C-alpha positions as YAML, in Angstrom:
chain: A
units: angstrom
residues:
- id: 1
  name: UNK
  ca: [-18.83, 9.12, 5.39]
- id: 2
  name: UNK
  ca: [-22.08, 10.29, 6.83]
- id: 3
  name: UNK
  ca: [-23.06, 14.02, 6.90]
- id: 4
  name: UNK
  ca: [-25.75, 16.36, 8.24]
- id: 5
  name: UNK
  ca: [-26.83, 16.22, 4.60]
- id: 6
  name: UNK
  ca: [-26.90, 12.87, 2.17]
- id: 7
  name: UNK
  ca: [-23.45, 12.60, 0.73]
- id: 8
  name: UNK
  ca: [-23.34, 10.63, -2.40]
- id: 9
  name: UNK
  ca: [-21.17, 7.58, -3.09]
- id: 10
  name: UNK
  ca: [-19.04, 9.35, -5.79]
- id: 11
  name: UNK
  ca: [-18.13, 12.22, -3.02]
- id: 12
  name: UNK
  ca: [-16.91, 9.50, -0.66]
- id: 13
  name: UNK
  ca: [-14.75, 7.77, -3.28]
- id: 14
  name: UNK
  ca: [-13.65, 11.01, -4.41]
- id: 15
  name: UNK
  ca: [-12.18, 12.02, -1.14]
- id: 16
  name: UNK
  ca: [-10.88, 8.59, -0.11]
- id: 17
  name: UNK
  ca: [-10.85, 5.58, -2.40]
- id: 18
  name: UNK
  ca: [-8.81, 3.58, 0.30]
- id: 19
  name: UNK
  ca: [-11.26, 4.20, 3.32]
- id: 20
  name: UNK
  ca: [-13.18, 1.22, 4.88]
- id: 21
  name: UNK
  ca: [-16.52, 0.92, 6.11]
- id: 22
  name: UNK
  ca: [-15.26, 0.63, 9.65]
- id: 23
  name: UNK
  ca: [-15.23, 3.57, 12.21]
- id: 24
  name: UNK
  ca: [-13.27, 4.27, 15.20]
- id: 25
  name: UNK
  ca: [-14.82, 6.22, 18.06]
- id: 26
  name: UNK
  ca: [-12.35, 9.04, 18.84]
- id: 27
  name: UNK
  ca: [-10.01, 8.18, 21.78]
- id: 28
  name: UNK
  ca: [-9.12, 10.48, 24.77]
- id: 29
  name: UNK
  ca: [-5.81, 11.04, 22.93]
- id: 30
  name: UNK
  ca: [-7.57, 12.65, 19.81]
- id: 31
  name: UNK
  ca: [-7.43, 16.55, 20.11]
- id: 32
  name: UNK
  ca: [-8.51, 18.17, 16.94]
- id: 33
  name: UNK
  ca: [-7.27, 21.79, 17.16]
- id: 34
  name: UNK
  ca: [-8.35, 22.86, 13.93]
- id: 35
  name: UNK
  ca: [-11.65, 22.53, 11.95]
- id: 36
  name: UNK
  ca: [-11.62, 19.40, 9.68]
- id: 37
  name: UNK
  ca: [-10.34, 20.83, 6.09]
- id: 38
  name: UNK
  ca: [-13.00, 18.87, 4.41]
- id: 39
  name: UNK
  ca: [-16.57, 19.90, 4.66]
- id: 40
  name: UNK
  ca: [-19.77, 20.63, 2.55]
- id: 41
  name: UNK
  ca: [-17.96, 23.45, 1.10]
- id: 42
  name: UNK
  ca: [-15.11, 21.20, -0.35]
- id: 43
  name: UNK
  ca: [-17.46, 18.59, -1.47]
- id: 44
  name: UNK
  ca: [-19.42, 21.18, -3.52]
- id: 45
  name: UNK
  ca: [-16.15, 22.38, -4.86]
- id: 46
  name: UNK
  ca: [-15.16, 18.78, -5.99]
- id: 47
  name: UNK
  ca: [-18.52, 18.45, -7.78]
- id: 48
  name: UNK
  ca: [-18.22, 21.90, -9.44]
- id: 49
  name: UNK
  ca: [-14.55, 20.83, -10.70]
- id: 50
  name: UNK
  ca: [-15.63, 17.38, -12.06]
- id: 51
  name: UNK
  ca: [-18.55, 19.15, -13.87]
- id: 52
  name: UNK
  ca: [-15.87, 21.30, -15.63]
- id: 53
  name: UNK
  ca: [-13.58, 18.58, -16.26]
- id: 54
  name: UNK
  ca: [-16.57, 16.54, -17.72]
- id: 55
  name: UNK
  ca: [-17.37, 19.44, -20.14]
- id: 56
  name: UNK
  ca: [-13.69, 19.65, -21.30]
- id: 57
  name: UNK
  ca: [-13.60, 23.23, -19.48]
- id: 58
  name: UNK
  ca: [-10.75, 24.97, -17.57]
- id: 59
  name: UNK
  ca: [-11.26, 24.22, -13.91]
- id: 60
  name: UNK
  ca: [-9.28, 27.08, -12.73]
- id: 61
  name: UNK
  ca: [-10.42, 28.92, -9.36]
- id: 62
  name: UNK
  ca: [-8.87, 32.17, -9.98]
- id: 63
  name: UNK
  ca: [-10.51, 33.86, -12.96]
- id: 64
  name: UNK
  ca: [-14.05, 33.99, -14.65]
- id: 65
  name: UNK
  ca: [-12.61, 33.87, -18.10]
- id: 66
  name: UNK
  ca: [-10.49, 31.00, -19.37]
- id: 67
  name: UNK
  ca: [-6.98, 32.46, -19.24]
- id: 68
  name: UNK
  ca: [-4.09, 30.76, -20.60]
- id: 69
  name: UNK
  ca: [-1.71, 29.27, -18.02]
- id: 70
  name: UNK
  ca: [1.08, 31.64, -19.09]
- id: 71
  name: UNK
  ca: [-1.11, 34.69, -18.88]
- id: 72
  name: UNK
  ca: [-1.65, 33.97, -15.32]
- id: 73
  name: UNK
  ca: [1.42, 32.34, -13.98]
- id: 74
  name: UNK
  ca: [4.25, 32.93, -16.78]
- id: 75
  name: UNK
  ca: [6.37, 31.36, -19.02]
- id: 76
  name: UNK
  ca: [8.07, 27.87, -18.82]
- id: 77
  name: UNK
  ca: [11.62, 27.94, -17.51]
- id: 78
  name: UNK
  ca: [12.31, 24.32, -17.47]
- id: 79
  name: UNK
  ca: [11.40, 20.84, -16.01]
- id: 80
  name: UNK
  ca: [12.44, 20.62, -12.25]
- id: 81
  name: UNK
  ca: [11.05, 17.18, -11.61]
- id: 82
  name: UNK
  ca: [8.96, 13.98, -12.62]
- id: 83
  name: UNK
  ca: [5.58, 13.01, -10.70]
- id: 84
  name: UNK
  ca: [3.89, 9.48, -11.14]
- id: 85
  name: UNK
  ca: [1.68, 11.23, -13.65]
- id: 86
  name: UNK
  ca: [3.61, 13.65, -15.71]
- id: 87
  name: UNK
  ca: [6.35, 16.17, -15.25]
- id: 88
  name: UNK
  ca: [6.85, 19.19, -12.90]
- id: 89
  name: UNK
  ca: [7.62, 22.51, -14.62]
- id: 90
  name: UNK
  ca: [9.18, 25.79, -13.42]
- id: 91
  name: UNK
  ca: [7.30, 29.01, -14.52]
- id: 92
  name: UNK
  ca: [7.86, 32.45, -13.74]
- id: 93
  name: UNK
  ca: [6.14, 36.09, -14.25]
- id: 94
  name: UNK
  ca: [7.10, 39.46, -13.08]
- id: 95
  name: UNK
  ca: [4.70, 41.08, -10.79]
- id: 96
  name: UNK
  ca: [3.34, 44.22, -12.08]
- id: 97
  name: UNK
  ca: [3.42, 46.19, -8.96]
- id: 98
  name: UNK
  ca: [6.56, 45.21, -7.20]
- id: 99
  name: UNK
  ca: [8.35, 44.29, -10.25]
- id: 100
  name: UNK
  ca: [9.67, 41.15, -8.57]
- id: 101
  name: UNK
  ca: [10.00, 37.83, -10.46]
- id: 102
  name: UNK
  ca: [7.42, 35.25, -9.09]
- id: 103
  name: UNK
  ca: [8.26, 31.52, -9.55]
- id: 104
  name: UNK
  ca: [5.43, 28.39, -9.37]
- id: 105
  name: UNK
  ca: [5.83, 24.83, -9.94]
- id: 106
  name: UNK
  ca: [3.29, 23.28, -12.32]
- id: 107
  name: UNK
  ca: [2.58, 19.70, -11.86]
- id: 108
  name: UNK
  ca: [1.04, 17.68, -14.58]
- id: 109
  name: UNK
  ca: [-1.69, 15.24, -13.71]
- id: 110
  name: UNK
  ca: [-2.25, 13.09, -16.65]
- id: 111
  name: UNK
  ca: [-5.01, 10.65, -17.36]
- id: 112
  name: UNK
  ca: [-3.67, 6.81, -17.29]
- id: 113
  name: UNK
  ca: [-4.25, 4.62, -20.48]
- id: 114
  name: UNK
  ca: [-6.67, 2.33, -18.58]
- id: 115
  name: UNK
  ca: [-8.21, 4.95, -16.42]
- id: 116
  name: UNK
  ca: [-11.86, 6.20, -17.43]
- id: 117
  name: UNK
  ca: [-12.78, 9.93, -17.12]
- id: 118
  name: UNK
  ca: [-14.82, 9.36, -13.89]
- id: 119
  name: UNK
  ca: [-12.11, 7.97, -11.95]
- id: 120
  name: UNK
  ca: [-9.55, 10.43, -13.33]
- id: 121
  name: UNK
  ca: [-11.89, 13.41, -12.35]
- id: 122
  name: UNK
  ca: [-12.17, 11.72, -8.77]
- id: 123
  name: UNK
  ca: [-8.33, 11.55, -8.60]
- id: 124
  name: UNK
  ca: [-7.66, 15.00, -9.90]
- id: 125
  name: UNK
  ca: [-10.09, 16.75, -7.86]
- id: 126
  name: UNK
  ca: [-9.69, 15.20, -4.46]
- id: 127
  name: UNK
  ca: [-5.85, 15.68, -4.60]
- id: 128
  name: UNK
  ca: [-6.32, 19.19, -5.35]
- id: 129
  name: UNK
  ca: [-9.32, 20.05, -2.97]
- id: 130
  name: UNK
  ca: [-7.38, 18.26, -0.14]
- id: 131
  name: UNK
  ca: [-4.12, 19.90, -0.75]
- id: 132
  name: UNK
  ca: [-5.47, 23.43, -1.46]
- id: 133
  name: UNK
  ca: [-7.57, 23.34, 1.83]
- id: 134
  name: UNK
  ca: [-4.35, 22.40, 3.87]
- id: 135
  name: UNK
  ca: [-2.77, 25.79, 5.04]
- id: 136
  name: UNK
  ca: [0.37, 25.37, 6.93]
- id: 137
  name: UNK
  ca: [4.12, 26.60, 6.55]
- id: 138
  name: UNK
  ca: [5.25, 23.08, 6.45]
- id: 139
  name: UNK
  ca: [2.83, 22.12, 3.47]
- id: 140
  name: UNK
  ca: [3.47, 23.18, 0.06]
- id: 141
  name: UNK
  ca: [0.89, 25.70, -1.12]
- id: 142
  name: UNK
  ca: [-1.48, 24.58, -3.89]
- id: 143
  name: UNK
  ca: [-2.73, 27.65, -5.47]
- id: 144
  name: UNK
  ca: [-4.84, 26.73, -8.75]
- id: 145
  name: UNK
  ca: [-6.02, 23.72, -11.18]
- id: 146
  name: UNK
  ca: [-5.79, 24.65, -14.67]
- id: 147
  name: UNK
  ca: [-5.83, 22.96, -18.19]
- id: 148
  name: UNK
  ca: [-2.98, 23.85, -20.31]
- id: 149
  name: UNK
  ca: [-3.27, 24.98, -24.23]
- id: 150
  name: UNK
  ca: [-2.12, 21.57, -24.81]
- id: 151
  name: UNK
  ca: [-5.03, 19.89, -22.86]
- id: 152
  name: UNK
  ca: [-3.09, 18.71, -19.78]
- id: 153
  name: UNK
  ca: [-4.56, 19.41, -16.32]
- id: 154
  name: UNK
  ca: [-1.94, 20.88, -14.02]
- id: 155
  name: UNK
  ca: [-1.80, 21.86, -10.33]
- id: 156
  name: UNK
  ca: [-0.02, 25.21, -9.66]
- id: 157
  name: UNK
  ca: [1.96, 25.13, -6.46]
- id: 158
  name: UNK
  ca: [4.54, 27.12, -4.85]
- id: 159
  name: UNK
  ca: [8.18, 26.67, -5.98]
- id: 160
  name: UNK
  ca: [10.57, 25.13, -3.57]
- id: 161
  name: UNK
  ca: [13.92, 25.97, -4.97]
- id: 162
  name: UNK
  ca: [16.35, 23.75, -2.83]
- id: 163
  name: UNK
  ca: [14.78, 20.51, -4.33]
- id: 164
  name: UNK
  ca: [13.53, 17.68, -2.14]
- id: 165
  name: UNK
  ca: [14.80, 15.86, 0.88]
- id: 166
  name: UNK
  ca: [15.77, 12.85, -0.62]
- id: 167
  name: UNK
  ca: [18.39, 14.42, -3.14]
- id: 168
  name: UNK
  ca: [19.98, 16.10, -0.17]
- id: 169
  name: UNK
  ca: [20.26, 12.90, 1.94]
- id: 170
  name: UNK
  ca: [21.48, 11.20, -1.36]
- id: 171
  name: UNK
  ca: [24.46, 13.88, -1.45]
- id: 172
  name: UNK
  ca: [25.92, 12.54, 1.89]
- id: 173
  name: UNK
  ca: [27.08, 9.19, 0.37]
- id: 174
  name: UNK
  ca: [25.20, 6.97, 2.96]
- id: 175
  name: UNK
  ca: [26.53, 8.87, 5.81]
- id: 176
  name: UNK
  ca: [23.44, 10.98, 6.70]
- id: 177
  name: UNK
  ca: [22.62, 14.41, 7.71]
- id: 178
  name: UNK
  ca: [24.20, 15.76, 10.79]
- id: 179
  name: UNK
  ca: [21.80, 15.25, 13.85]
- id: 180
  name: UNK
  ca: [21.10, 18.87, 14.22]
- id: 181
  name: UNK
  ca: [19.76, 19.28, 10.42]
- id: 182
  name: UNK
  ca: [17.95, 15.96, 10.71]
- id: 183
  name: UNK
  ca: [16.22, 17.26, 13.91]
- id: 184
  name: UNK
  ca: [15.20, 20.51, 12.33]
- id: 185
  name: UNK
  ca: [13.56, 18.87, 9.37]
- id: 186
  name: UNK
  ca: [12.05, 16.17, 11.65]
- id: 187
  name: UNK
  ca: [10.40, 18.65, 13.80]
- id: 188
  name: UNK
  ca: [9.07, 20.53, 10.76]
- id: 189
  name: UNK
  ca: [7.69, 17.63, 9.09]
- id: 190
  name: UNK
  ca: [6.10, 16.56, 12.33]
- id: 191
  name: UNK
  ca: [4.45, 20.06, 12.83]
- id: 192
  name: UNK
  ca: [3.09, 19.59, 9.15]
- id: 193
  name: UNK
  ca: [1.68, 15.84, 9.86]
- id: 194
  name: UNK
  ca: [0.22, 16.86, 13.36]
- id: 195
  name: UNK
  ca: [-1.67, 19.72, 11.69]
- id: 196
  name: UNK
  ca: [-2.72, 17.43, 8.80]
- id: 197
  name: UNK
  ca: [-4.07, 14.87, 11.34]
- id: 198
  name: UNK
  ca: [-5.84, 17.62, 13.61]
- id: 199
  name: UNK
  ca: [-7.68, 18.83, 10.40]
- id: 200
  name: UNK
  ca: [-8.94, 15.10, 9.56]
- id: 201
  name: UNK
  ca: [-6.25, 14.22, 6.83]
- id: 202
  name: UNK
  ca: [-3.52, 11.74, 6.67]
- id: 203
  name: UNK
  ca: [-0.93, 11.66, 4.06]
- id: 204
  name: UNK
  ca: [-0.35, 8.11, 3.53]
- id: 205
  name: UNK
  ca: [3.06, 8.08, 1.47]
- id: 206
  name: UNK
  ca: [5.35, 9.98, 3.51]
- id: 207
  name: UNK
  ca: [9.11, 9.69, 2.20]
- id: 208
  name: UNK
  ca: [11.81, 11.98, 1.48]
- id: 209
  name: UNK
  ca: [10.86, 12.46, -2.10]
- id: 210
  name: UNK
  ca: [7.68, 13.88, -0.86]
- id: 211
  name: UNK
  ca: [9.15, 16.62, 1.03]
- id: 212
  name: UNK
  ca: [10.26, 19.63, -0.53]
- id: 213
  name: UNK
  ca: [12.85, 22.32, 0.55]
- id: 214
  name: UNK
  ca: [12.98, 26.21, 0.35]
- id: 215
  name: UNK
  ca: [16.25, 28.33, 0.13]
- id: 216
  name: UNK
  ca: [15.91, 29.16, 3.68]
- id: 217
  name: UNK
  ca: [15.45, 25.49, 5.04]
- id: 218
  name: UNK
  ca: [11.94, 25.19, 5.29]
- id: 219
  name: UNK
  ca: [10.61, 21.68, 4.86]
- id: 220
  name: UNK
  ca: [7.33, 21.29, 2.95]
- id: 221
  name: UNK
  ca: [5.08, 18.20, 2.48]
- id: 222
  name: UNK
  ca: [3.98, 17.65, -0.94]
- id: 223
  name: UNK
  ca: [1.96, 15.05, -2.95]
- id: 224
  name: UNK
  ca: [-1.48, 14.36, -1.69]
- id: 225
  name: UNK
  ca: [-2.27, 11.60, -4.22]
- id: 226
  name: UNK
  ca: [-2.88, 8.94, -2.01]
- id: 227
  name: UNK
  ca: [-4.21, 10.97, 1.40]
- id: 228
  name: UNK
  ca: [-6.93, 9.43, 3.36]
- id: 229
  name: UNK
  ca: [-9.70, 12.06, 4.73]
- id: 230
  name: UNK
  ca: [-10.46, 10.00, 7.78]
- id: 231
  name: UNK
  ca: [-12.65, 12.76, 9.38]
- id: 232
  name: UNK
  ca: [-14.94, 15.27, 7.82]
- id: 233
  name: UNK
  ca: [-16.29, 18.39, 9.44]
- id: 234
  name: UNK
  ca: [-19.35, 17.03, 10.45]
- id: 235
  name: UNK
  ca: [-18.18, 13.74, 11.79]
- id: 236
  name: UNK
  ca: [-17.49, 12.61, 15.24]
- id: 237
  name: UNK
  ca: [-15.65, 9.35, 14.63]
- id: 238
  name: UNK
  ca: [-12.80, 8.61, 12.47]
- id: 239
  name: UNK
  ca: [-12.64, 6.38, 9.37]
- id: 240
  name: UNK
  ca: [-10.17, 3.44, 9.14]
- id: 241
  name: UNK
  ca: [-8.18, 2.57, 6.10]
- id: 242
  name: UNK
  ca: [-7.27, -0.77, 4.47]
- id: 243
  name: UNK
  ca: [-4.79, -1.65, 1.70]
- id: 244
  name: UNK
  ca: [-1.15, -0.75, 1.14]
- id: 245
  name: UNK
  ca: [-0.03, 2.77, 0.36]
- id: 246
  name: UNK
  ca: [3.33, 4.31, -0.22]
- id: 247
  name: UNK
  ca: [6.88, 2.85, -1.03]
- id: 248
  name: UNK
  ca: [7.59, -0.15, 0.70]
- id: 249
  name: UNK
  ca: [10.45, 0.74, 3.00]
- id: 250
  name: UNK
  ca: [8.08, 3.24, 4.46]
- id: 251
  name: UNK
  ca: [4.98, 1.33, 4.68]
- id: 252
  name: UNK
  ca: [4.02, 0.22, 8.38]
- id: 253
  name: UNK
  ca: [3.52, -3.61, 8.91]
- id: 254
  name: UNK
  ca: [-0.35, -3.44, 9.62]
- id: 255
  name: UNK
  ca: [-0.90, -2.14, 6.16]
- id: 256
  name: UNK
  ca: [0.42, -5.54, 4.74]
- id: 257
  name: UNK
  ca: [-2.00, -7.45, 6.70]
- id: 258
  name: UNK
  ca: [-4.81, -8.64, 4.14]
- id: 259
  name: UNK
  ca: [-8.08, -7.18, 4.92]
- id: 260
  name: UNK
  ca: [-6.80, -5.40, 8.06]
- id: 261
  name: UNK
  ca: [-8.48, -2.04, 9.20]
- id: 262
  name: UNK
  ca: [-5.97, 0.73, 10.44]
- id: 263
  name: UNK
  ca: [-5.67, 4.19, 11.65]
- id: 264
  name: UNK
  ca: [-3.90, 6.09, 8.87]
- id: 265
  name: UNK
  ca: [-2.61, 8.61, 11.33]
- id: 266
  name: UNK
  ca: [-0.44, 6.09, 12.95]
- id: 267
  name: UNK
  ca: [0.61, 4.93, 9.37]
- id: 268
  name: UNK
  ca: [2.06, 8.43, 9.00]
- id: 269
  name: UNK
  ca: [4.00, 8.27, 12.49]
- id: 270
  name: UNK
  ca: [5.76, 5.12, 11.31]
- id: 271
  name: UNK
  ca: [6.73, 6.40, 8.02]
- id: 272
  name: UNK
  ca: [8.21, 9.57, 9.63]
- id: 273
  name: UNK
  ca: [10.18, 7.32, 12.02]
- id: 274
  name: UNK
  ca: [11.68, 5.56, 9.00]
- id: 275
  name: UNK
  ca: [12.39, 8.86, 7.50]
- id: 276
  name: UNK
  ca: [14.26, 9.97, 10.54]
- id: 277
  name: UNK
  ca: [16.51, 6.97, 10.49]
- id: 278
  name: UNK
  ca: [17.09, 7.49, 6.57]
- id: 279
  name: UNK
  ca: [18.15, 11.23, 7.20]
- id: 280
  name: UNK
  ca: [20.58, 10.31, 10.21]
- id: 281
  name: UNK
  ca: [22.01, 6.91, 8.50]
- id: 282
  name: UNK
  ca: [21.59, 7.76, 4.61]
- id: 283
  name: UNK
  ca: [20.14, 4.29, 4.08]
- id: 284
  name: UNK
  ca: [16.91, 2.66, 4.66]
- id: 285
  name: UNK
  ca: [15.98, 0.67, 7.96]
- id: 286
  name: UNK
  ca: [15.00, -2.34, 5.99]
- id: 287
  name: UNK
  ca: [13.53, -2.78, 2.61]
- id: 288
  name: UNK
  ca: [9.97, -4.07, 3.81]
- id: 289
  name: UNK
  ca: [8.35, -4.38, 7.27]
- id: 290
  name: UNK
  ca: [7.54, -8.18, 6.81]
- id: 291
  name: UNK
  ca: [9.50, -10.44, 8.93]
- id: 292
  name: UNK
  ca: [9.47, -13.37, 6.51]
- id: 293
  name: UNK
  ca: [10.50, -11.42, 3.58]
- id: 294
  name: UNK
  ca: [13.31, -9.22, 5.23]
- id: 295
  name: UNK
  ca: [15.94, -10.45, 7.65]
- id: 296
  name: UNK
  ca: [16.84, -6.85, 9.04]
- id: 297
  name: UNK
  ca: [13.42, -6.11, 9.95]
- id: 298
  name: UNK
  ca: [13.00, -9.89, 11.52]
- id: 299
  name: UNK
  ca: [16.22, -8.95, 13.58]
- id: 300
  name: UNK
  ca: [14.31, -5.37, 14.69]
- id: 301
  name: UNK
  ca: [11.33, -7.52, 16.02]
- id: 302
  name: UNK
  ca: [13.61, -9.84, 18.00]
- id: 303
  name: UNK
  ca: [16.04, -7.31, 19.39]
- id: 304
  name: UNK
  ca: [14.05, -4.24, 20.00]
- id: 305
  name: UNK
  ca: [13.17, -3.07, 23.49]
- id: 306
  name: UNK
  ca: [9.95, -3.74, 25.11]
- id: 307
  name: UNK
  ca: [7.85, -2.80, 28.27]
- id: 308
  name: UNK
  ca: [9.02, -6.27, 29.79]
- id: 309
  name: UNK
  ca: [12.32, -6.70, 28.06]
- id: 310
  name: UNK
  ca: [15.17, -4.82, 27.54]
- id: 311
  name: UNK
  ca: [16.81, -4.72, 23.97]
- id: 312
  name: UNK
  ca: [18.53, -2.79, 21.22]
- id: 313
  name: UNK
  ca: [18.59, -2.37, 17.52]
- id: 314
  name: UNK
  ca: [22.14, -0.74, 16.19]
- id: 315
  name: UNK
  ca: [20.54, 1.33, 13.55]
- id: 316
  name: UNK
  ca: [18.55, 3.08, 16.16]
- id: 317
  name: UNK
  ca: [21.06, 3.19, 18.85]
- id: 318
  name: UNK
  ca: [23.31, 4.73, 16.58]
- id: 319
  name: UNK
  ca: [21.22, 8.01, 16.42]
- id: 320
  name: UNK
  ca: [23.38, 10.14, 18.73]
- id: 321
  name: UNK
  ca: [24.10, 13.76, 19.11]
- id: 322
  name: UNK
  ca: [23.08, 16.35, 21.40]
- id: 323
  name: UNK
  ca: [22.02, 16.38, 24.97]
- id: 324
  name: UNK
  ca: [18.87, 14.39, 24.28]
- id: 325
  name: UNK
  ca: [20.15, 11.19, 22.71]
- id: 326
  name: UNK
  ca: [18.34, 9.01, 24.99]
- id: 327
  name: UNK
  ca: [14.82, 10.84, 24.53]
- id: 328
  name: UNK
  ca: [15.44, 10.69, 20.72]
- id: 329
  name: UNK
  ca: [16.24, 6.85, 20.64]
- id: 330
  name: UNK
  ca: [13.26, 6.09, 22.92]
- id: 331
  name: UNK
  ca: [10.82, 7.98, 20.89]
- id: 332
  name: UNK
  ca: [12.18, 6.45, 17.56]
- id: 333
  name: UNK
  ca: [11.36, 3.03, 19.03]
- id: 334
  name: UNK
  ca: [7.81, 4.25, 20.15]
- id: 335
  name: UNK
  ca: [7.29, 5.45, 16.45]
- id: 336
  name: UNK
  ca: [8.40, 2.22, 15.16]
- id: 337
  name: UNK
  ca: [6.22, -0.06, 17.57]
- id: 338
  name: UNK
  ca: [4.94, -2.86, 15.29]
- id: 339
  name: UNK
  ca: [1.82, -2.67, 17.29]
- id: 340
  name: UNK
  ca: [-0.04, 0.28, 16.18]
- id: 341
  name: UNK
  ca: [-2.45, 0.30, 19.46]
- id: 342
  name: UNK
  ca: [0.78, 1.27, 21.33]
- id: 343
  name: UNK
  ca: [2.38, 3.51, 18.80]
- id: 344
  name: UNK
  ca: [2.96, 7.12, 19.95]
- id: 345
  name: UNK
  ca: [0.94, 9.73, 18.41]
- id: 346
  name: UNK
  ca: [2.22, 13.14, 16.87]
- id: 347
  name: UNK
  ca: [0.77, 15.05, 19.79]
- id: 348
  name: UNK
  ca: [2.72, 13.07, 22.18]
- id: 349
  name: UNK
  ca: [5.78, 13.45, 20.21]
- id: 350
  name: UNK
  ca: [5.44, 17.02, 20.17]
- id: 351
  name: UNK
  ca: [5.38, 16.91, 24.01]
- id: 352
  name: UNK
  ca: [8.40, 14.70, 24.44]
- id: 353
  name: UNK
  ca: [11.67, 16.12, 25.83]
- id: 354
  name: UNK
  ca: [13.53, 15.51, 22.55]
- id: 355
  name: UNK
  ca: [11.16, 17.32, 20.13]
- id: 356
  name: UNK
  ca: [10.37, 20.29, 22.49]
- id: 357
  name: UNK
  ca: [14.05, 21.04, 22.71]
- id: 358
  name: UNK
  ca: [15.08, 20.68, 19.01]
- id: 359
  name: UNK
  ca: [16.41, 24.15, 18.10]
- id: 360
  name: UNK
  ca: [15.43, 25.43, 14.57]
- id: 361
  name: UNK
  ca: [18.00, 27.45, 12.69]
- id: 362
  name: UNK
  ca: [17.82, 31.26, 12.64]
- id: 363
  name: UNK
  ca: [16.35, 31.46, 9.36]
- id: 364
  name: UNK
  ca: [13.70, 28.71, 9.75]
- id: 365
  name: UNK
  ca: [12.95, 30.14, 13.37]
- id: 366
  name: UNK
  ca: [12.52, 33.56, 11.67]
- id: 367
  name: UNK
  ca: [9.82, 32.31, 9.06]
- id: 368
  name: UNK
  ca: [7.92, 30.25, 11.90]
- id: 369
  name: UNK
  ca: [7.67, 33.52, 13.88]
- id: 370
  name: UNK
  ca: [6.46, 35.37, 10.82]
- id: 371
  name: UNK
  ca: [3.92, 32.60, 10.06]
- id: 372
  name: UNK
  ca: [2.45, 32.67, 13.59]
- id: 373
  name: UNK
  ca: [2.18, 36.24, 13.40]
- id: 374
  name: UNK
  ca: [0.14, 36.15, 10.26]
- id: 375
  name: UNK
  ca: [-2.12, 33.42, 12.27]
- id: 376
  name: UNK
  ca: [-2.95, 35.87, 14.82]
...
């Protein structure tokens, strides 16, 4: 990336190890409603955090002296999950003013056996700074980065007590969620993704396991370990990506093309389309989006409708329910267009008849209203 000031190679790699040298001029569809979340301030923060980590210091942002995690966020109450690099623990403390019990999720970020300290600090600080910079109701709030008394670096995040979307889907015994529930979660996740994209970040690993749920039904995107910063605050062009990211059933076909550059935003759109199919049907659309390796995907390529040819794919045609069934099916086909150059964008999805008319449940709608009020 280039900036109004010189940006070092280490800063570039700490933000997006997978970004390519290629650039793409912003198209007419691009509408960046928000300032890019990564700018000079965030780059400076990354450098400060990396310096603290290299000196074996606590990188916490929230205090001037080295508090223990238990002093700031409370005692451990148990393990609530397992991440790629460690456990996710629940901690709690009593607020001295309100006397209410406050809960936090603590995600361990351990150094891999073969990983040197430079790569580890890049990975650790970039994930934290990206997630800490994204403020949206449908994105898990990342509060702090600390070093525990046992020497483990940990992200402090808001606690989502209803678990993850994958677990909820699994409980349906492959029958899938009701269409109104699926639509509600879909619209929330889409809102979060659209916000990220307008702020210059693509998630690049969207799947039900990375969507957490609150007790009131708010869906929150989590885990930014493979996120791509495709536009910084000083840039007029976006950066394309290369290579494969994420879990195979959710990976877009262009990611499997060796050496190919692609727009990471359209990768997120594909993954969300697969997620919606998974929510509605309770199972994967296919194992992998490679025709020679997956018969179902090959069938989809043959049978799907095109501009110049009618067609249908049973799993998508089964997405019925409510007055906007045809609009829903049409938009899922557009999300799962194998050609990324004609794949629908998040902005256009939000303007579709189906998405515009998706109703949120009362509890979710109430929190959305409060969130919008706080933004004003």
